PDB file of the backbone (N, CA, C, O) and the ligand in Angstrom, with CONECT records:
HET     ZN  A 101       1
ATOM      1  N   MET A   1      22.302 -15.954  16.804  1.00  0.00           N
ATOM      2  CA  MET A   1      21.562 -16.065  15.538  1.00  0.00           C
ATOM      3  C   MET A   1      20.069 -15.889  15.797  1.00  0.00           C
ATOM      4  O   MET A   1      19.466 -16.598  16.602  1.00  0.00           O
ATOM      5  N   SER A   2      19.524 -14.970  15.124  1.00  0.00           N
ATOM      6  CA  SER A   2      18.116 -14.693  15.376  1.00  0.00           C
ATOM      7  C   SER A   2      17.258 -15.062  14.170  1.00  0.00           C
ATOM      8  O   SER A   2      17.616 -14.837  13.014  1.00  0.00           O
ATOM      9  N   THR A   3      16.144 -15.620  14.493  1.00  0.00           N
ATOM     10  CA  THR A   3      15.200 -15.956  13.435  1.00  0.00           C
ATOM     11  C   THR A   3      14.121 -14.889  13.376  1.00  0.00           C
ATOM     12  O   THR A   3      13.229 -14.826  14.221  1.00  0.00           O
ATOM     13  N   THR A   4      14.227 -14.077  12.379  1.00  0.00           N
ATOM     14  CA  THR A   4      13.261 -12.998  12.263  1.00  0.00           C
ATOM     15  C   THR A   4      12.043 -13.475  11.483  1.00  0.00           C
ATOM     16  O   THR A   4      12.108 -13.808  10.300  1.00  0.00           O
ATOM     17  N   THR A   5      10.950 -13.490  12.197  1.00  0.00           N
ATOM     18  CA  THR A   5       9.714 -13.927  11.554  1.00  0.00           C
ATOM     19  C   THR A   5       8.743 -12.771  11.403  1.00  0.00           C
ATOM     20  O   THR A   5       7.548 -12.956  11.172  1.00  0.00           O
ATOM     21  N   GLN A   6       9.285 -11.587  11.539  1.00  0.00           N
ATOM     22  CA  GLN A   6       8.389 -10.439  11.438  1.00  0.00           C
ATOM     23  C   GLN A   6       7.810 -10.337  10.029  1.00  0.00           C
ATOM     24  O   GLN A   6       8.472 -10.628   9.033  1.00  0.00           O
ATOM     25  N   VAL A   7       6.590  -9.926   9.989  1.00  0.00           N
ATOM     26  CA  VAL A   7       5.906  -9.822   8.705  1.00  0.00           C
ATOM     27  C   VAL A   7       6.234  -8.485   8.073  1.00  0.00           C
ATOM     28  O   VAL A   7       5.840  -7.428   8.565  1.00  0.00           O
ATOM     29  N   GLN A   8       6.945  -8.555   7.000  1.00  0.00           N
ATOM     30  CA  GLN A   8       7.256  -7.331   6.279  1.00  0.00           C
ATOM     31  C   GLN A   8       6.123  -7.005   5.321  1.00  0.00           C
ATOM     32  O   GLN A   8       5.314  -7.855   4.950  1.00  0.00           O
ATOM     33  N   SER A   9       6.103  -5.762   4.948  1.00  0.00           N
ATOM     34  CA  SER A   9       5.056  -5.334   4.026  1.00  0.00           C
ATOM     35  C   SER A   9       5.536  -5.464   2.583  1.00  0.00           C
ATOM     36  O   SER A   9       5.165  -4.684   1.707  1.00  0.00           O
ATOM     37  N   THR A  10       6.358  -6.458   2.373  1.00  0.00           N
ATOM     38  CA  THR A  10       6.951  -6.603   1.060  1.00  0.00           C
ATOM     39  C   THR A  10       5.950  -7.155   0.056  1.00  0.00           C
ATOM     40  O   THR A  10       5.413  -8.251   0.212  1.00  0.00           O
ATOM     41  N   LEU A  11       5.727  -6.385  -0.941  1.00  0.00           N
ATOM     42  CA  LEU A  11       4.857  -6.826  -2.022  1.00  0.00           C
ATOM     43  C   LEU A  11       5.720  -7.313  -3.176  1.00  0.00           C
ATOM     44  O   LEU A  11       6.816  -6.808  -3.418  1.00  0.00           O
ATOM     45  N   THR A  12       5.207  -8.285  -3.864  1.00  0.00           N
ATOM     46  CA  THR A  12       5.947  -8.822  -5.003  1.00  0.00           C
ATOM     47  C   THR A  12       5.147  -8.634  -6.275  1.00  0.00           C
ATOM     48  O   THR A  12       4.020  -8.139  -6.267  1.00  0.00           O
ATOM     49  N   ALA A  13       5.758  -9.040  -7.351  1.00  0.00           N
ATOM     50  CA  ALA A  13       5.094  -8.883  -8.647  1.00  0.00           C
ATOM     51  C   ALA A  13       3.855  -9.752  -8.759  1.00  0.00           C
ATOM     52  O   ALA A  13       3.031  -9.569  -9.656  1.00  0.00           O
ATOM     53  N   THR A  14       3.732 -10.702  -7.839  1.00  0.00           N
ATOM     54  CA  THR A  14       2.564 -11.573  -7.897  1.00  0.00           C
ATOM     55  C   THR A  14       1.386 -10.981  -7.145  1.00  0.00           C
ATOM     56  O   THR A  14       0.269 -11.493  -7.222  1.00  0.00           O
ATOM     57  N   ASP A  15       1.638  -9.909  -6.423  1.00  0.00           N
ATOM     58  CA  ASP A  15       0.552  -9.238  -5.716  1.00  0.00           C
ATOM     59  C   ASP A  15      -0.142  -8.290  -6.677  1.00  0.00           C
ATOM     60  O   ASP A  15       0.489  -7.451  -7.321  1.00  0.00           O
ATOM     61  N   ARG A  16      -1.439  -8.443  -6.755  1.00  0.00           N
ATOM     62  CA  ARG A  16      -2.201  -7.692  -7.744  1.00  0.00           C
ATOM     63  C   ARG A  16      -3.253  -6.819  -7.097  1.00  0.00           C
ATOM     64  O   ARG A  16      -3.825  -7.162  -6.062  1.00  0.00           O
ATOM     65  N   CYS A  17      -3.493  -5.698  -7.721  1.00  0.00           N
ATOM     66  CA  CYS A  17      -4.531  -4.792  -7.271  1.00  0.00           C
ATOM     67  C   CYS A  17      -5.875  -5.502  -7.270  1.00  0.00           C
ATOM     68  O   CYS A  17      -6.229  -6.183  -8.232  1.00  0.00           O
ATOM     69  N   ASP A  18      -6.620  -5.339  -6.186  1.00  0.00           N
ATOM     70  CA  ASP A  18      -7.919  -5.989  -6.084  1.00  0.00           C
ATOM     71  C   ASP A  18      -8.921  -5.409  -7.065  1.00  0.00           C
ATOM     72  O   ASP A  18      -9.942  -6.024  -7.373  1.00  0.00           O
ATOM     73  N   ARG A  19      -8.616  -4.223  -7.548  1.00  0.00           N
ATOM     74  CA  ARG A  19      -9.577  -3.535  -8.401  1.00  0.00           C
ATOM     75  C   ARG A  19      -9.349  -3.783  -9.882  1.00  0.00           C
ATOM     76  O   ARG A  19     -10.293  -4.008 -10.639  1.00  0.00           O
ATOM     77  N   CYS A  20      -8.096  -3.740 -10.284  1.00  0.00           N
ATOM     78  CA  CYS A  20      -7.834  -3.784 -11.716  1.00  0.00           C
ATOM     79  C   CYS A  20      -6.843  -4.864 -12.123  1.00  0.00           C
ATOM     80  O   CYS A  20      -6.659  -5.118 -13.313  1.00  0.00           O
ATOM     81  N   GLY A  21      -6.208  -5.496 -11.158  1.00  0.00           N
ATOM     82  CA  GLY A  21      -5.299  -6.572 -11.505  1.00  0.00           C
ATOM     83  C   GLY A  21      -3.897  -6.112 -11.850  1.00  0.00           C
ATOM     84  O   GLY A  21      -3.041  -6.928 -12.193  1.00  0.00           O
ATOM     85  N   ALA A  22      -3.656  -4.829 -11.765  1.00  0.00           N
ATOM     86  CA  ALA A  22      -2.294  -4.342 -11.984  1.00  0.00           C
ATOM     87  C   ALA A  22      -1.425  -4.727 -10.792  1.00  0.00           C
ATOM     88  O   ALA A  22      -1.930  -5.135  -9.746  1.00  0.00           O
ATOM     89  N   GLN A  23      -0.131  -4.594 -10.961  1.00  0.00           N
ATOM     90  CA  GLN A  23       0.744  -4.925  -9.840  1.00  0.00           C
ATOM     91  C   GLN A  23       0.444  -4.020  -8.660  1.00  0.00           C
ATOM     92  O   GLN A  23       0.299  -2.806  -8.805  1.00  0.00           O
ATOM     93  N   ALA A  24       0.355  -4.634  -7.494  1.00  0.00           N
ATOM     94  CA  ALA A  24      -0.008  -3.887  -6.296  1.00  0.00           C
ATOM     95  C   ALA A  24       1.220  -3.276  -5.644  1.00  0.00           C
ATOM     96  O   ALA A  24       2.273  -3.907  -5.551  1.00  0.00           O
ATOM     97  N   TYR A  25       1.069  -2.056  -5.201  1.00  0.00           N
ATOM     98  CA  TYR A  25       2.164  -1.380  -4.507  1.00  0.00           C
ATOM     99  C   TYR A  25       1.755  -0.908  -3.123  1.00  0.00           C
ATOM    100  O   TYR A  25       2.580  -0.397  -2.366  1.00  0.00           O
ATOM    101  N   VAL A  26       0.501  -1.077  -2.799  1.00  0.00           N
ATOM    102  CA  VAL A  26       0.034  -0.648  -1.488  1.00  0.00           C
ATOM    103  C   VAL A  26      -0.775  -1.774  -0.864  1.00  0.00           C
ATOM    104  O   VAL A  26      -1.703  -2.309  -1.471  1.00  0.00           O
ATOM    105  N   ARG A  27      -0.403  -2.116   0.352  1.00  0.00           N
ATOM    106  CA  ARG A  27      -1.156  -3.123   1.085  1.00  0.00           C
ATOM    107  C   ARG A  27      -1.890  -2.429   2.212  1.00  0.00           C
ATOM    108  O   ARG A  27      -1.311  -1.623   2.941  1.00  0.00           O
ATOM    109  N   VAL A  28      -3.166  -2.744   2.350  1.00  0.00           N
ATOM    110  CA  VAL A  28      -3.988  -2.093   3.353  1.00  0.00           C
ATOM    111  C   VAL A  28      -4.541  -3.149   4.293  1.00  0.00           C
ATOM    112  O   VAL A  28      -5.263  -4.057   3.882  1.00  0.00           O
ATOM    113  N   ALA A  29      -4.183  -3.010   5.574  1.00  0.00           N
ATOM    114  CA  ALA A  29      -4.695  -3.917   6.584  1.00  0.00           C
ATOM    115  C   ALA A  29      -5.912  -3.272   7.219  1.00  0.00           C
ATOM    116  O   ALA A  29      -5.812  -2.238   7.879  1.00  0.00           O
ATOM    117  N   LEU A  30      -7.051  -3.888   7.012  1.00  0.00           N
ATOM    118  CA  LEU A  30      -8.288  -3.334   7.533  1.00  0.00           C
ATOM    119  C   LEU A  30      -8.438  -3.622   9.017  1.00  0.00           C
ATOM    120  O   LEU A  30      -7.927  -4.627   9.512  1.00  0.00           O
ATOM    121  N   PRO A  31      -9.138  -2.745   9.728  1.00  0.00           N
ATOM    122  CA  PRO A  31      -9.396  -2.974  11.159  1.00  0.00           C
ATOM    123  C   PRO A  31     -10.147  -4.275  11.382  1.00  0.00           C
ATOM    124  O   PRO A  31     -10.060  -4.871  12.456  1.00  0.00           O
ATOM    125  N   THR A  32     -10.868  -4.706  10.392  1.00  0.00           N
ATOM    126  CA  THR A  32     -11.643  -5.937  10.518  1.00  0.00           C
ATOM    127  C   THR A  32     -10.788  -7.173  10.322  1.00  0.00           C
ATOM    128  O   THR A  32     -11.253  -8.295  10.521  1.00  0.00           O
ATOM    129  N   GLY A  33      -9.524  -6.968   9.926  1.00  0.00           N
ATOM    130  CA  GLY A  33      -8.616  -8.095   9.783  1.00  0.00           C
ATOM    131  C   GLY A  33      -8.324  -8.463   8.348  1.00  0.00           C
ATOM    132  O   GLY A  33      -7.422  -9.254   8.073  1.00  0.00           O
ATOM    133  N   GLY A  34      -9.076  -7.897   7.444  1.00  0.00           N
ATOM    134  CA  GLY A  34      -8.840  -8.203   6.040  1.00  0.00           C
ATOM    135  C   GLY A  34      -7.684  -7.405   5.483  1.00  0.00           C
ATOM    136  O   GLY A  34      -7.215  -6.446   6.095  1.00  0.00           O
ATOM    137  N   THR A  35      -7.240  -7.811   4.330  1.00  0.00           N
ATOM    138  CA  THR A  35      -6.159  -7.107   3.660  1.00  0.00           C
ATOM    139  C   THR A  35      -6.553  -6.825   2.220  1.00  0.00           C
ATOM    140  O   THR A  35      -7.075  -7.684   1.509  1.00  0.00           O
ATOM    141  N   LEU A  36      -6.287  -5.605   1.824  1.00  0.00           N
ATOM    142  CA  LEU A  36      -6.557  -5.222   0.446  1.00  0.00           C
ATOM    143  C   LEU A  36      -5.255  -4.854  -0.228  1.00  0.00           C
ATOM    144  O   LEU A  36      -4.322  -4.364   0.408  1.00  0.00           O
ATOM    145  N   LEU A  37      -5.209  -5.094  -1.515  1.00  0.00           N
ATOM    146  CA  LEU A  37      -4.055  -4.705  -2.298  1.00  0.00           C
ATOM    147  C   LEU A  37      -4.501  -3.720  -3.370  1.00  0.00           C
ATOM    148  O   LEU A  37      -5.528  -3.904  -4.023  1.00  0.00           O
ATOM    149  N   PHE A  38      -3.717  -2.692  -3.529  1.00  0.00           N
ATOM    150  CA  PHE A  38      -4.056  -1.685  -4.525  1.00  0.00           C
ATOM    151  C   PHE A  38      -2.840  -1.309  -5.351  1.00  0.00           C
ATOM    152  O   PHE A  38      -1.708  -1.312  -4.868  1.00  0.00           O
ATOM    153  N   CYS A  39      -3.100  -0.989  -6.589  1.00  0.00           N
ATOM    154  CA  CYS A  39      -2.083  -0.314  -7.370  1.00  0.00           C
ATOM    155  C   CYS A  39      -2.066   1.148  -6.908  1.00  0.00           C
ATOM    156  O   CYS A  39      -2.927   1.569  -6.135  1.00  0.00           O
ATOM    157  N   GLY A  40      -1.094   1.905  -7.380  1.00  0.00           N
ATOM    158  CA  GLY A  40      -1.012   3.289  -6.948  1.00  0.00           C
ATOM    159  C   GLY A  40      -2.261   4.076  -7.282  1.00  0.00           C
ATOM    160  O   GLY A  40      -2.730   4.899  -6.495  1.00  0.00           O
ATOM    161  N   HIS A  41      -2.788   3.810  -8.455  1.00  0.00           N
ATOM    162  CA  HIS A  41      -3.964   4.539  -8.909  1.00  0.00           C
ATOM    163  C   HIS A  41      -5.177   4.285  -8.023  1.00  0.00           C
ATOM    164  O   HIS A  41      -5.828   5.226  -7.567  1.00  0.00           O
ATOM    165  N   HIS A  42      -5.476   3.030  -7.784  1.00  0.00           N
ATOM    166  CA  HIS A  42      -6.676   2.721  -7.016  1.00  0.00           C
ATOM    167  C   HIS A  42      -6.497   3.002  -5.540  1.00  0.00           C
ATOM    168  O   HIS A  42      -7.471   3.246  -4.828  1.00  0.00           O
ATOM    169  N   PHE A  43      -5.258   2.971  -5.074  1.00  0.00           N
ATOM    170  CA  PHE A  43      -5.038   3.354  -3.686  1.00  0.00           C
ATOM    171  C   PHE A  43      -5.449   4.806  -3.479  1.00  0.00           C
ATOM    172  O   PHE A  43      -6.050   5.160  -2.464  1.00  0.00           O
ATOM    173  N   ARG A  44      -5.115   5.628  -4.449  1.00  0.00           N
ATOM    174  CA  ARG A  44      -5.489   7.037  -4.346  1.00  0.00           C
ATOM    175  C   ARG A  44      -7.002   7.188  -4.266  1.00  0.00           C
ATOM    176  O   ARG A  44      -7.526   8.014  -3.519  1.00  0.00           O
ATOM    177  N   ASP A  45      -7.677   6.381  -5.044  1.00  0.00           N
ATOM    178  CA  ASP A  45      -9.132   6.463  -5.055  1.00  0.00           C
ATOM    179  C   ASP A  45      -9.733   6.106  -3.705  1.00  0.00           C
ATOM    180  O   ASP A  45     -10.784   6.622  -3.326  1.00  0.00           O
ATOM    181  N   HIS A  46      -9.064   5.225  -2.990  1.00  0.00           N
ATOM    182  CA  HIS A  46      -9.646   4.682  -1.760  1.00  0.00           C
ATOM    183  C   HIS A  46      -8.932   5.129  -0.502  1.00  0.00           C
ATOM    184  O   HIS A  46      -9.326   4.765   0.606  1.00  0.00           O
ATOM    185  N   GLU A  47      -7.883   5.915  -0.669  1.00  0.00           N
ATOM    186  CA  GLU A  47      -7.046   6.238   0.483  1.00  0.00           C
ATOM    187  C   GLU A  47      -7.821   6.918   1.610  1.00  0.00           C
ATOM    188  O   GLU A  47      -7.732   6.502   2.765  1.00  0.00           O
ATOM    189  N   SER A  48      -8.573   7.952   1.280  1.00  0.00           N
ATOM    190  CA  SER A  48      -9.247   8.725   2.320  1.00  0.00           C
ATOM    191  C   SER A  48     -10.206   7.891   3.159  1.00  0.00           C
ATOM    192  O   SER A  48     -10.091   7.879   4.385  1.00  0.00           O
ATOM    193  N   PRO A  49     -11.152   7.192   2.529  1.00  0.00           N
ATOM    194  CA  PRO A  49     -12.074   6.383   3.348  1.00  0.00           C
ATOM    195  C   PRO A  49     -11.366   5.285   4.113  1.00  0.00           C
ATOM    196  O   PRO A  49     -11.782   4.924   5.214  1.00  0.00           O
ATOM    197  N   LEU A  50     -10.299   4.751   3.539  1.00  0.00           N
ATOM    198  CA  LEU A  50      -9.565   3.693   4.247  1.00  0.00           C
ATOM    199  C   LEU A  50      -8.896   4.249   5.491  1.00  0.00           C
ATOM    200  O   LEU A  50      -8.937   3.632   6.555  1.00  0.00           O
ATOM    201  N   ARG A  51      -8.283   5.412   5.356  1.00  0.00           N
ATOM    202  CA  ARG A  51      -7.635   6.027   6.515  1.00  0.00           C
ATOM    203  C   ARG A  51      -8.666   6.372   7.582  1.00  0.00           C
ATOM    204  O   ARG A  51      -8.430   6.195   8.777  1.00  0.00           O
ATOM    205  N   GLU A  52      -9.802   6.863   7.129  1.00  0.00           N
ATOM    206  CA  GLU A  52     -10.854   7.227   8.080  1.00  0.00           C
ATOM    207  C   GLU A  52     -11.361   6.002   8.817  1.00  0.00           C
ATOM    208  O   GLU A  52     -11.795   6.080   9.967  1.00  0.00           O
ATOM    209  N   ALA A  53     -11.298   4.864   8.129  1.00  0.00           N
ATOM    210  CA  ALA A  53     -11.773   3.624   8.738  1.00  0.00           C
ATOM    211  C   ALA A  53     -10.740   3.036   9.689  1.00  0.00           C
ATOM    212  O   ALA A  53     -11.004   2.047  10.374  1.00  0.00           O
ATOM    213  N   GLY A  54      -9.551   3.657   9.727  1.00  0.00           N
ATOM    214  CA  GLY A  54      -8.533   3.179  10.649  1.00  0.00           C
ATOM    215  C   GLY A  54      -7.663   2.089  10.079  1.00  0.00           C
ATOM    216  O   GLY A  54      -7.016   1.357  10.828  1.00  0.00           O
ATOM    217  N   ALA A  55      -7.636   1.968   8.777  1.00  0.00           N
ATOM    218  CA  ALA A  55      -6.812   0.938   8.145  1.00  0.00           C
ATOM    219  C   ALA A  55      -5.332   1.286   8.272  1.00  0.00           C
ATOM    220  O   ALA A  55      -4.947   2.455   8.289  1.00  0.00           O
ATOM    221  N   VAL A  56      -4.525   0.252   8.360  1.00  0.00           N
ATOM    222  CA  VAL A  56      -3.082   0.437   8.388  1.00  0.00           C
ATOM    223  C   VAL A  56      -2.567   0.277   6.964  1.00  0.00           C
ATOM    224  O   VAL A  56      -2.809  -0.735   6.305  1.00  0.00           O
ATOM    225  N   ILE A  57      -1.863   1.284   6.514  1.00  0.00           N
ATOM    226  CA  ILE A  57      -1.473   1.330   5.108  1.00  0.00           C
ATOM    227  C   ILE A  57       0.028   1.138   4.959  1.00  0.00           C
ATOM    228  O   ILE A  57       0.828   1.852   5.562  1.00  0.00           O
ATOM    229  N   PHE A  58       0.385   0.166   4.149  1.00  0.00           N
ATOM    230  CA  PHE A  58       1.790  -0.088   3.837  1.00  0.00           C
ATOM    231  C   PHE A  58       2.031   0.368   2.409  1.00  0.00           C
ATOM    232  O   PHE A  58       1.764  -0.352   1.447  1.00  0.00           O
ATOM    233  N   ASP A  59       2.525   1.544   2.304  1.00  0.00           N
ATOM    234  CA  ASP A  59       2.700   2.148   0.991  1.00  0.00           C
ATOM    235  C   ASP A  59       4.080   1.804   0.448  1.00  0.00           C
ATOM    236  O   ASP A  59       5.101   2.216   1.000  1.00  0.00           O
ATOM    237  N   GLU A  60       4.095   1.069  -0.606  1.00  0.00           N
ATOM    238  CA  GLU A  60       5.368   0.703  -1.221  1.00  0.00           C
ATOM    239  C   GLU A  60       5.481   1.309  -2.620  1.00  0.00           C
ATOM    240  O   GLU A  60       6.201   0.801  -3.479  1.00  0.00           O
ATOM    241  N   THR A  61       4.781   2.365  -2.818  1.00  0.00           N
ATOM    242  CA  THR A  61       4.856   3.025  -4.123  1.00  0.00           C
ATOM    243  C   THR A  61       6.255   3.583  -4.376  1.00  0.00           C
ATOM    244  O   THR A  61       6.602   3.931  -5.505  1.00  0.00           O
ATOM    245  N   SER A  62       7.050   3.662  -3.314  1.00  0.00           N
ATOM    246  CA  SER A  62       8.421   4.138  -3.489  1.00  0.00           C
ATOM    247  C   SER A  62       9.242   3.165  -4.319  1.00  0.00           C
ATOM    248  O   SER A  62      10.313   3.501  -4.824  1.00  0.00           O
ATOM    249  N   LYS A  63       8.717   1.949  -4.450  1.00  0.00           N
ATOM    250  CA  LYS A  63       9.404   0.966  -5.282  1.00  0.00           C
ATOM    251  C   LYS A  63       9.244   1.285  -6.758  1.00  0.00           C
ATOM    252  O   LYS A  63      10.013   0.818  -7.598  1.00  0.00           O
ATOM    253  N   LEU A  64       8.269   2.059  -7.046  1.00  0.00           N
ATOM    254  CA  LEU A  64       8.036   2.430  -8.435  1.00  0.00           C
ATOM    255  C   LEU A  64       9.182   3.289  -8.943  1.00  0.00           C
ATOM    256  O   LEU A  64       9.721   4.129  -8.222  1.00  0.00           O
ATOM    257  N   ASP A  65       9.531   3.066 -10.166  1.00  0.00           N
ATOM    258  CA  ASP A  65      10.588   3.883 -10.753  1.00  0.00           C
ATOM    259  C   ASP A  65      10.106   5.304 -10.942  1.00  0.00           C
ATOM    260  O   ASP A  65      10.822   6.272 -10.686  1.00  0.00           O
ATOM    261  N   ARG A  66       8.898   5.397 -11.387  1.00  0.00           N
ATOM    262  CA  ARG A  66       8.340   6.728 -11.598  1.00  0.00           C
ATOM    263  C   ARG A  66       7.707   7.215 -10.301  1.00  0.00           C
ATOM    264  O   ARG A  66       7.078   6.442  -9.579  1.00  0.00           O
ATOM    265  N   LYS A  67       7.874   8.466 -10.020  1.00  0.00           N
ATOM    266  CA  LYS A  67       7.287   9.024  -8.823  1.00  0.00           C
ATOM    267  C   LYS A  67       5.824   9.391  -9.104  1.00  0.00           C
ATOM    268  O   LYS A  67       5.535  10.106 -10.064  1.00  0.00           O
ATOM    269  N   PRO A  68       4.924   8.910  -8.280  1.00  0.00           N
ATOM    270  CA  PRO A  68       3.504   9.200  -8.487  1.00  0.00           C
ATOM    271  C   PRO A  68       3.236  10.691  -8.468  1.00  0.00           C
ATOM    272  O   PRO A  68       2.532  11.222  -9.327  1.00  0.00           O
ATOM    273  N   GLU A  69       3.796  11.349  -7.492  1.00  0.00           N
ATOM    274  CA  GLU A  69       3.619  12.792  -7.333  1.00  0.00           C
ATOM    275  C   GLU A  69       4.686  13.263  -6.366  1.00  0.00           C
ATOM    276  O   GLU A  69       5.202  12.474  -5.575  1.00  0.00           O
ATOM    277  N   PRO A  70       5.016  14.522  -6.424  1.00  0.00           N
ATOM    278  CA  PRO A  70       5.949  15.045  -5.419  1.00  0.00           C
ATOM    279  C   PRO A  70       5.365  14.860  -4.028  1.00  0.00           C
ATOM    280  O   PRO A  70       4.188  15.139  -3.797  1.00  0.00           O
ATOM    281  N   ALA A  71       6.174  14.398  -3.124  1.00  0.00           N
ATOM    282  CA  ALA A  71       5.714  14.228  -1.762  1.00  0.00           C
ATOM    283  C   ALA A  71       5.382  15.581  -1.143  1.00  0.00           C
ATOM    284  O   ALA A  71       5.992  16.605  -1.453  1.00  0.00           O
ATOM    285  N   ASP A  72       4.404  15.544  -0.267  1.00  0.00           N
ATOM    286  CA  ASP A  72       3.980  16.824   0.306  1.00  0.00           C
ATOM    287  C   ASP A  72       4.717  17.130   1.609  1.00  0.00           C
ATOM    288  O   ASP A  72       4.258  17.931   2.423  1.00  0.00           O
ATOM    289  N   ASP A  73       5.846  16.490   1.789  1.00  0.00           N
ATOM    290  CA  ASP A  73       6.593  16.740   3.011  1.00  0.00           C
ATOM    291  C   ASP A  73       7.454  17.998   2.911  1.00  0.00           C
ATOM    292  O   ASP A  73       8.189  18.342   3.836  1.00  0.00           O
ATOM    293  N   THR A  74       7.346  18.665   1.783  1.00  0.00           N
ATOM    294  CA  THR A  74       8.124  19.886   1.612  1.00  0.00           C
ATOM    295  C   THR A  74       7.394  21.096   2.147  1.00  0.00           C
ATOM    296  O   THR A  74       7.994  22.135   2.425  1.00  0.00           O
ATOM    297  N   GLU A  75       6.085  20.945   2.287  1.00  0.00           N
ATOM    298  CA  GLU A  75       5.331  22.077   2.795  1.00  0.00           C
ATOM    299  C   GLU A  75       5.189  22.003   4.309  1.00  0.00           C
ATOM    300  O   GLU A  75       4.924  20.948   4.885  1.00  0.00           O
ATOM    301  N   GLU A  76       5.366  23.104   4.898  1.00  0.00           N
ATOM    302  CA  GLU A  76       5.276  23.135   6.357  1.00  0.00           C
ATOM    303  C   GLU A  76       3.909  23.611   6.777  1.00  0.00           C
ATOM    304  O   GLU A  76       3.630  23.707   7.972  1.00  0.00           O
TER     305      GLU A  76
HETATM  306 ZN    ZN A 101      -5.787  -0.863  -9.573  1.00  0.00          ZN2+
END
């Protein structure tokens, strides 16, 4: 029997976007140790600078019923 204490990137309905208060679907772990929560919309606004800063991004937008945009994994 194993006790799994690993931290999942599971966001719940109580997690809110830091910018607008909408339900958060993306959790961003900053290199400085902080954590930001974003809705899909605001994550898009901040994605590039966050990635450049080396943030670890837990994207759970797949939980959304509606697809934000077609994934770009189709293009080679
Ligand atoms: Zn937002």
